[in-house]
N, C-alpha and C positions, 0 to 999 in steps of 0.2 A: 520399300516393303511395307505392306499394310498389316500383315500378320506374322508374328514370330513363332516358329516351331509349331505352326498350325494351331496355335492356342491363344496367343496374346495379341489382341487387336489393338493397334496403336490409335489413340483417339486424338490427342493433341500434345504438342511439345510444351513442357512446362519449365524447361531450363536447358542451358547448354554451356559448355566450358571447353577448355583446351583439349581435354582427353575424351570427353563423353557428352552425350546429350541425354536428357531425362524426359520420358513420355508418361502421360497418363494413359493407361491402357485397361482393357477388360480381359480378364482371364475367362474365356468362353467355356472352359471345361467345368469350372466350379461356380461361375456366375458372379464374380466379384471384381471390383475395380482395384487396380494395382499400379505401382510405379515401376517403369522399366528403365534401367540405366544401360545405355548402348554405347560402347566404345567407338570412337571414330576409326575409320578404316586405316588412317595413317599411323596409328599408335604402333610403336615398335613391338615385335614379338616378345622381347624380354619384359617390357612393361605389361603386355597382355598377360603373361604368365604370372607376374607379380600380383597383378590385379586379381586373377582367378584364384591364386593361392590365398590371398587375403579374404576374398569372398567366402571361400570354403571354411576358413577359420571363423569368420564372423557368423556364418550360417549355423555354426555349432552353439552360438550364444543363445541364451533364452533369458531375456530380462525385459521388464515392462518399459524401461527407459531407453531401449535400443530398438531401432526400426527392425522389424522381422524380415529376414531374407527367405524367399520362397523357392527360388530356382536359379540355376546358372547354366548358360549354354552358349552356343556359337551359331551364327546365321550369316551365310555369305561372307565368311572370314572375319566377322565382327563379333567380339565377345559381348555378352550382355548378362545382366542379372536382374531378377524380379524381386521387388520388395514391397512392403506395406506402403500404402498411399496414406500420407498424413496431410490433413486438410486445414489445420488451424492457423497457419502462418508461421512466421519466424519468432524466435525466442524474444527478441527485443520489442516486439509489439506489446509485451506485458508491461513495459515501462512507459514513462519514467516512474520512479518510486514515488508513491504518495502515502502520506500517513493514513492508516486505516486498512480496511480489507484489501484494497488494491495492492498496497505495499506488501502485506503479509502473503498475498498470492504469489508475488515475485519470489519471495524467499522460499516459500514452500516448493515452488517449481525448481529453484536452484538446488534445493536439497535432493530432489529426484535426479537431477543431472549428476550431482556428485555421487549418488548411489550407483548410477550407471557407469561412471568412470571407475569407481571402486571395483565394480564387477569386471570391467575390461582389464584394468591394471593387474588384478589378481590372476588373470589368465595370460599375462605377458603381452598385452596389446596396448599400444599407444595410438591415439587418434591423430595427433600432429596437425590438425587443421580445424580446431574448434572455432567457429564463427557463429554469429546469430543465425545465418542461413543454414548452418549444418546442425542446428538444434531446432527441430520443428515441433509445433504444438498440435495436439489433437484438437478436435472441436470442443472438447471439455477442458482444454487448457493444460493437458499433461504433456511434458516435454519428452522428446525422443531423439537420441543421437542418430545422425545419419551421415551420408557422404563419407564412407570409409575408403574412398579411392586413395587417400594419402595415409591411411592407417598402416601400421606394419607390426609384425610380431617382433617383440623386443629382441629376441635372440635368434630364433630359427630362420628368419628371412632377412636379417640385417644386410646380407650380401646383395639383396635385390635393390638397395638404395645406392645410387651412384655417389661416389665421393665428391664432396664439394657442390652437390646439387641441392640447393635450398628449396624445400617445399613448404607451402603454407601461405596464409594470407597476411600481408605485412601489418595491418592494423591490430592483429590479435596474436602476433608471433612472439614467443619467448626470446629473451636476449641470447641464450645459448643456441637457440635454433637459428637466429639471425646470423650468428657467428659461425654456423656450420659445425658446432661441437656435438658430441654425443648427447643423446637425449635420455631423459628419465621421465617417470610420471609427473615430476614437478613441472615439466614443460606444458603438459595439458592443463595443470592447475593454473599456471600463469595465463594461458590462453582463455580459460574460462573466467579468470579474474577480469581480463580485458573485455570479454563479452558482458559480464555483469556490470562493469564500469559503464559501458555503452548503454545497457538496459536501464540502469539506475539513474543516470545523469542525462541521457539523450545524446551523448557524443562519445567517441572512442577516447582512450587515454592519450593517444598521440595522433596528430594529423600533420600532413606535409604535402608539398607540391608533387613529390614523386616517392616511389617506394623506398629508395635509399634514405631519404630524409626521415621517413617514419621509422625504418629499422635502426637508424642512428639513435633516435630518441629512446627506443626500447632498450638499447644497450647502455646509453650514457646519461639520459636525462631522467629526473624524477617525474612521476606522473602529477598532473594537477590535483589540487585538493578537491575531492568529491563534494565536500560541503559548500564550496564556493560555487559549484555548478548546480547543486540541488540542495538547498537548505532544509528540505523536508527529511533528509536522511538522518537516522539516528547516529550518534557519535560512534557507537560500537560497530555499526555496520560499515561506516566509512573507513574506520581503522582496519577492519578485517579485509576489506577489498584491497586496501593498500598493501597489506601483508601478502595477499595472493600475488601482487604485482612486484614483489621484491626482486631486485636484479639477480641476486644469488639464489640458486635453487635451494640451498640449505636454509635460507631465511624464510622460505615459504612453508606452509603446513607440509609435513613430511609424507603425507599420503592423502588420498581422496577421503579415506575413512576419517582421518583426523580433521580435515577441512570440513567434512559434514558435521562432525560433533561440535566444532567451533561455531559453525553457522547456525546449528540448531539452538545453541545458547543465545546467539544474537537474536534469532527469531522469537524465542520466549521473552527476552527482554523487550523487544519491540511490541509484542503483544501486551505485555504488562503495562507499557507506557500509556496505552490508549485509554484505559479506564481511569487513569490519573489526570486526564485532561477533559475539560468540559466538552460535551458532544463527541466524545470518543476520538480525539486526535486533532491534528492540525487542519485536516480537511473538514472538520466539524460535521461529519456525516450522520452522527447519531447512531451509527452501526457498530455495535460492540462485539468484541471477539469471543466473549464467553457469556453464559447466562444459564438459567435453569434448564435442565434436561427434560423434565416433565412439568411444564408450567400448569397443566391441568390438575396437578396434585399439590400445588403450593399451599402451605399453611403458615400462619405466623409462629415463629419460633423464638423471637426476641424482640424487645422494644426498649427504648431509652428516651429520656427527656433531656432537653438542653434549653438554656435561657435564650429568649428571643424567638423570632419567627423565621422560618425558611421561606422567604418571600421572593417572588419573581424578580430577577431571572436566576436566582440561586438554584443549584443542583448539586447533589453530593458527588464526590469523586473518590476513587479508592486505588491504592497500590500497596503491594507488599504487606497485605494484612492490616492496612490502616484505611480508615474511611474519614474524610473531612467534609464538613458542612458548616456554612456560616449561619449565624443566628444572633441577633442583637449586635453588640459591639465586640464580637469575638468570633474566632474560628474554632470550631469544636472538633476534636479528634476522638475516634473510637477504634478499638481493636476488633477486627472481624475475622471469622464469624463470631457472633456472640454479643456484639455491641458493648464491650467493656470500655467505659469512658477513660480517656487520658486527659492530661492537663490541657486546657484550651489556650489558644494564643490570643491575647487581648488586642483590640484595635481601638482607634480613636473615635469611631462612629459605627453605624450599622453596616454589617457585611452582607451585601446582597449579590455581589459578583461571585460566581463560582471560582473556587481556587484552582491552582495547578499543583498537583502533588507529585513530587519526584521521589527517587529512592532515598535521598538524604536531606531533602529540603522541601519547603512549600512556599508558594507565592500566593498572596491574597491582597485584595484592595478593598477600600471602604468608602463610605459617603463623605469622609473627610478629604478624600482625594489622594490618599497615600497608598502606594504599593509597598507591601512589606515582604521581605524575604527572610525566612527563618529556617535554621536547621531544625531537624525533627527532635533533636535533644534540647531545643530551646534557644540556641545561640542566635543572636541578632546579626544577620548578614549584611543587609542594607535596607534603606527606605528611600523611596522616590516620591516627592510631593508634586502633584499636578495642581491645576488652578480651579478645579471643580470636582464634584463627586464622581466616583467611578462605579459603574454598574456592569462593566464588561469584564469577562473572564480573561486573565492574561493568557497569551499564547507563547509557549516556550519551545524553542528549537535548541539544537546543539550549541549554537553560538550566541543566541540572543533571546531576550524577553520582550515581547511586544505588548503594549498596553494602550487601549483606547479609552479616552476620557470624555466626559460630558463638557469639558472645556473646548472640545472641537479639535483636539490634537491626538495623533497617533504617535506614540513614543517607542523608540527602539533602544533598549538598554543591554549592556553586557551583563554577564552573570555576576559581575562584581558591582553592578549598579551604576556604571558609567553610562552617560547618555551618548549614544552613537548618532542619533538623528531624531528630529521631530517633524512631523508633517501636519500642516494646518488644513483641516478638512472644511472648515467654515460652517459647521453645524454639529450638534450634539452627536457623539458616537456612543450609542447605548449598548451595542453588542461587540464582542471581541472580534478581531480580524480572522480571516481564513487564509491559509496558505495552500495554494493549489496551482499546478502547472507552472511552478517557478515564480509565481507572482503572489503578492500579499494584497488581499482584498479587504476593504473596509467600507461600510455603508453608513451613511449619515441620516439623521432624522429629517434633514432638509431635502433628501430625495436623490442624492448622488451616490453612485458606486465608484470607488477609486481603486485602481490597480497600480501597485507600487513595486519597485524593485526592492526586494527584502534587504539587500546589503546596504543600499544607499538612501532609500526612501524617495528616490526619484519617481515622479509621477509618469507612468507609462501611458495611461489613458483614463478617462472617466466617462461614465454614461449615466444618463438620468433614468432612474428606475422607479422612483417613488420612495417615500419615507419607509425605512426599515428599522425595526426594533430588535429583531431576533437574529441569532447567529445564521450565517449563510452556509448551508451544507453543500458539499461538492462530491461528485462521484461520476465515474464513467465519462469523463470529459465535459461535465456540465456543472455549472453553478446554479443552485436553485434559490431564487430571490423571493423571499416571503414578505411582501409589502404589507404595511400596516393596514391598508384599505382592504386587503383580502385577495389581491391579485398575486398569483404565483407565476413567476417567469422562469423558464428554463433557458439559461444564458450560456452560450459557448464562449469561454474566456479567450480563446485564441483567435477565432473568427470574429469575435466582438459583435455577435448578433444573437437575437432572441430566437430560439427554436420554436417555442410555443408558450402560450399564456392560458392560465385557467383561473377563473374567479370563484373563490369559495364563499363569497358573499358574507363575510364577517371579519372582524378585526383579527389579525394574527399577532399574538404575543409570543407564543412558543415556537421553537425551531422545528421545521420538518425533519423527518428521518429519511435517508436515501440509501438504497442498497438493493441488490439482486434485481435490477431493472425497474424498480418502482420508486415513486416519491409518496411519502405518507404525510399528510398535513391535516391539522385540526385547529380550530380557533373558536371564536365566540358564536359562530353560527350553530354550534352544537352537533355538527356533522363531521365525521372522520372520512377522509377521501384517500383512496389508493389510486394513484395515477401512473400510467406507463411513462417511464422516464424518457423514452425515445420520442413519443408522440403526444403526450399529455392526455391521452384517452383515459376515461374512467375504467378502472378494473373492478372496483367495488366501493361501496360506501356503507357507513353504519352510523346510527344515531347514538351519540355518546354523552351529550350534554356539553355545557360550556367548558372549554379547555384553555388554560393559560400556560400550562407546562409544556416543555418540549417533549417530543415523542422519542422513544428508544426502541431500537431494533436489535435483536440478538437471536441467533440460532433459528432463523425462520419465523420468529415470533415478534409481534409488535406490541409494546406496552404503552398504555395511555392512562394518564392520571387526570381526573376532572376536578373542577372547582367544588363539587359536592361531596368529595371524599371517597370517590370510587377509583380503583385501579383495575383496568381491564386488559386481558391478554387476548390478542387475536392471532389466528394463523395468518401470517403475512400474505401468503399466496392467494388464499381464498376468502379471507374476511371472516371465517368461522370463529365465533367466540369460544375460547378455551377455558377461561377462568375469570373470576371477578371477586374483588375484595371490596367491602363496603364499611362505612363508619370510621374512616380514618381521619376525618376532619378535612377542611379545605386543603387542597394540594396544588401548589403553584410550581413546585420543583419537579424536574423530569425524573422519572424512575431510573434507578441504576441497576442494570444487570451486571453482576460481578461474581466470577467463579460460577458456582451452581446456584446462586442465591439472587434474590431481588431485594433492593433497598428503596424505601420510600420515606421522604421527609415531608412532614405536614406543616401548614402555616402556623399551627399551634405550638410548634417546637417539640414535636415528637418524631422519633425515628423508628421505623419498622423494618424487621428482617423477615423475609419469607423464604422457606425452604421446602423441598419435597420431603414429606413424612413417609 
């Protein structure tokens, strides 16, 4: 049949299963594309009736996280229903989790799925077959639950499910479902936990040669540690996913609403972590989660002085109302907003490496070559001595602290200061490492880019890219390599190939910012470039003067600080100048968007706070 009910023209098959096939179709009556799910002719009449009853119940739902159902009918003895066509792919394409906006987007989408489950469960409906393929994304990345062929009304239609008939997909099935026991909403939460595990780490929690092997593991075996599979995961997120995968339903969150509140807290913590790390997280994208709402109305509202200079490659970081910046032989702390000074942490020599600020501690290194870990109350946690000065910001994950030194070594330390491994790069390491796509990347001044296993330090591969002094940002599957000579390479870390190269014709000291499909880069040529991340084509340029500082992106606004004491805000999409501050003194530190404010540290040891008046 080409047309159903004289209305739905079938265009192409987009999926098939044991019970039904799904078609992309056109509703010729209203002129829109839809999806049509058509039961196979061999489906038993009892199953067809169950299917139709579920569709009627689901059609009564109205929720943005559930695929809309438009029609139900029968044609030539085959039951069908018509639903919204969702085009953005499956949920797991959002992964794996990466530190920065990409990771936050996964968690925001997960919150929407939990809201949809809350809506279903409140109406007595269980899904029973949550998989990545049953959570589709719109073209804007919004998730929608679908494929309710296995859903059932928790009470009213329980008799339609045959005793001992296990329905669902083994890789995502709750233990009680695998055992054929009675189900509660906790089974859907387990399945979604398994979907999230797959999305965050790139693999399902359990794999086996056949379905029974997988089901056995769901019932009896603990899931792998997510942090071993993806070290970019925050500790709190890994713990929450394992809670969703608890064997006993009573050990999981007791409702989708509670799970959503718990994940929302994890999301806020993950968001807060980014501004506490140089270049906004482990991927070093320079893309911050918060910033001024109206940058065109920024005014200076506070200033403070500190001993020493905020010299390249220093940049301020902030977390939980504290801001840290290095200057002279100390790390200086301030309460924000307001820039109220707190007691500084002394160092043995000049602190030019950006610190890493956590909830309860701070890591910072100096030209003496010492990494110091201090509790925010002043407690000395540990010190690690390298064999040369350190200008690279530490990179801190849930399990390890990574430190690049100008002695040519990349060190991996535990949070207690124990050395796990050290990798000899054979050239000065000026910038901190980048963690992306499950690999740790470090670039040397001798021109090599190294890709290492984060847990062991084993060299996976190396490529010659040219000397690099700045952090390497990563986003949307690409590493952006800013070479000292001015060539910018878009490098695919999995394919190990350069997608494009652009020459900005000037030395690059500061790190580019990457986000929203663009690369923003500026150096000593005096020109700011906005390049298409996919192609390397110029989107726009602007004359800004010599730039040493890294660039910062937040809320669709790009912040640029110049050697002549100007800070300029551009509309990132168009290049339109929104705001400019002058007379700040030479600035070599990247501006920091934090909360609704902007912070700038000058070479003269002054710190400025800008806010909307």
